[in-house]
N, C-alpha and C positions, 0 to 999 in steps of 0.2 A: 503493498500499500504506500502510494507516495504523500510522504508530511505533508501537513499543511501548508507550511511555511513557502514550499515549492508552485502554491496557486498564489493567485489577484485574489486575495477574499472580499473584493469590493466587486468581481468583474461577476453580475448576476448571471450571465451567459453558461459560466464555468457552472454554475451552481446546478443550473439545468444538466448540465452534460455529466456531474456525480452523480446523480439522479438515477442515470439508467445504471450503473455502475455494481450495481447487488446490497448487497449490506456496507461492504467495505466505504462503496461512495457513497451513499447516504450518510455513512457517520461522517462521512469528510466534508460534505456538504452543512450538513447541521452545524460542524464546528465550525465553519466558514460563518455559515449565518450569526452564529452565536458571537463572533470575533466581528461581525459588521454592526452587530446590537452593543456590544459594551463600548468598541469605537466611537458610534455615536452618542451613547452615556457620557462618555468622556468628552468631547468636543460639546455638548452642551452644559456641563460645571465649568471646562475652561471660560464659556463664553460670558456664563454668569458671573465668573472670578473679573474677565475682564472688564467688565461693567465700572467696576471700583479700580481699578488699574490704570484708567486713561491717563494719558500726560504723563507716566509715569517714568524717569530718566532709565529704571529698572527695564522697561516695555520696549522691543523694538521687533520689525518685521521678520528678522533674522531668529532673534530668541521663540519667538512664537511658531514659523517655520518649523526649528529646532526641537519644539516641544510635542507640536502634530504629528512628524516621524517617530518621535518616541512614542506617541501616546498610539499610534498604529502595530507597535513593534508589541507594547505591553497588550493589546487587545488581542493579538496572534497569540502572545505568550498565555497569556490568560483563557484561551479559548482550549488551547492544546494540554493545560494542565489542569481540567475539571473545570473552568467557568465558573458559570452562574449556577449549571444544572441545567440550562435552557438546552443546550444540546440531547441530553439526555431525554427529555418530552418531545423532542421533533424527531428521532428515533423510533422511541415508542406510537407514537401517533402515524407516522409515515409507514411502519411497518411492526405490528403488535407482536408478530413473532420472533421479533429479534433477540438475538442469545443476551440476555442481562450480563451474562460473565462480561462481556465486551462492554459494557456501558464504564465510564470513567467512575462518575460516584452514584453510581447505582443505590445507595443508601440515603441517597439527598434527594433521589425522585419527587414521594409526596410534597416536598416544602420547595421543589420546582414548580412542581404543579399550581400547588397554592400562589406561586410571584404570578405563574402565568398568567392565572384567575385574575390577580390582582390589575395586571395590566391592560386587561379586557376593560375589567368595571370600573376603572378608580379614575379621576381625570388626574393633569400632570400640569405641569409648569413649563411654559414656552413662550420665546420674543415674539416681543407685538413689535416692536420698536429697534428702528435701525441704529439708534445713537441716544445716549442720554442729552443731546440739543434735542433729538425732534420729538422724545419723552417729553420733556417741557412744554415744547412749541405747541404741540396738541393737545396737552392737558388742560396748559393754564387758562384757557378761553372758559372753559368745563367749570373749572375747581374757583375761578372767581364769578361765574354765575352762580354756583351753589352756595357762595359763603356771604351773598349778599343779605345783608341785615344780619351778621352774626358775628361776635366777636374774633373771630378765629385770621389767624395768620394766613394768607394765599401762600409766604415763602415756607411757614412750617407743614401745613398740609401738603404742598407740594414736594417737600421734602420727606415727610415721613409715607408718602406713598412711594417715591424712589426707593428708599430705604427697605421698604415691605417687598419692592417688585425688582429689587435689581434694575434701576432705571427698566423699567418695562421687559425686561428680557427672560423674567421668569412668571409670568401673570398665569394664574391661576386657569385651566379652561378644563370642561369637561372631556369625556370618555369619547364624545363625537369630533372635538376642536374646538368646541364655542368655547368665546372666552366668557370669565366669569365678570369680568372687569371689577373686580374683587381687588383694591389700591391697599387695601391698609390691614387683610387677614383676619376680617373679621369671620368668629365662625358663625355657625346657623344655631344659635341655642335653644331652647323649647320653644319660644316663645316667638321665633322666626316666622312668618307665616310665608314666605317666599321662597324663590328655584332654592336650590343648593345645590354643591358640587362636592363630591366624596376626591382625598386629596393625599397620600402620603407626606407626612410633615415632620420637623425636627422641635422637640422641644425641650424646656430646661426645668430640670428637677433638683432641687436644693445646687442650683451650680452644676448638674451633669446632663448632656444631652440625650436626649432617646428616640426613638422614630417611631410616630404612631399615623395611623389612619384617621382624619377627622372630616368634618362636614363644614363648609364653608357658604356663606350667603354668594349668592349669585344675582346681578344686574343686570339692565338691559343695556347702560350705556355707563360713561365717567361719570357723567352730572349724578345720576341717580346714586352711583358709588360714595359719592363723598357728600350728598344730601344724607346718605343713610347715618355716614361716620358722624356729620356733625349732631343727628338726632340719638344716635348711640355715644356721642359723648355728653351731650346736652340732659339726655336721659337718667343718668346716671349721680347719683350724690358724689358717690368715689369720686369722679373727676372735675367736682367742683371747684377746689384748689386748682387745678391744670388750665380751668378756664377762666379764672382770676388773669393769669397772666399769659393769656394768648395772644397777645401782642409784642411779646417779647420770648422769640422761638428760641432760644437758647434755656431759656427759664423755662419755658414750655416743655422743654424736652425732660428737662430734670423731673417737674412735676408726673408728666405723664408715666415716664418709670415708676415711680414712687408713688402712682395710683395704682399700680399693676399690670399697666395695659399689656407687657408684655414680659413672659419670661426671661428673655435673654438679660444675665446683668449687665451687659457690657449695653445695652441700647441706649440710652440717654448719651452715653461717648458718639457710639454710633450716628443716633440721630443729629446731634451737633455737626460734626463731620459732614454731613448731607448737606446741611442747612447753609454752612460757608459755601458748597460750592453754589446751590442753587440760588444764593445771593448773586453772585459772580454773573449768573445765568440772565436772571432777572433786572439786573440795574438795568 
């Protein structure tokens, strides 16, 4: 059997050819598909991180190219050495009679099936803006309309939406790809009567990060999301002190964290950093 590294795993036609080569071909095709999946996953993670490193002297076209090449190699290496278990699931679906002794991580197969179902039924986060500038340009009018008659600062609200979504690079979307327009990571509590979307997220408990699946609110557009955010803050006594300092973005960030808006212990510090950048954009 040819090793996976001898193929160009991004060549979809190669996958079709391998499927016609029996059990070994199916296994190789499944590994290539998993490598492609891992590579896309790594790309998504890099894109989210890039939104916070724009303008850094440590970032250049050459370093990004080198990182992409390294990610490709990691994707191949991971898939060839067990990966996420996705290849095992694919082999079983294509050929139920496949010899389970040939599966790399057969003991993990039930968990892999569970993960596959999550991918199908849960929402995800994806980019909806080309850049931080595009994010500010499109959202500013909607934010200002939604904040009319409220004490909230457009700068603070734009900054918080940028922090929550990575400048629009990981906005929550439904399993069908439709945007939730959820700019503030507001979860769907029991009193929420609107539409929702389920997505995997990271929460902090006593300073330790953990993954969980949670339901978030879904809106028709950006303005509706901002209006609900205003109502969310003004409708709770816990944010009364936060609203008293709504016109001071830096103090607003501190009070927001004190009120328990987010579980991230560094939330206020991160928000202040984004506020400073938004102020540059909106001058």
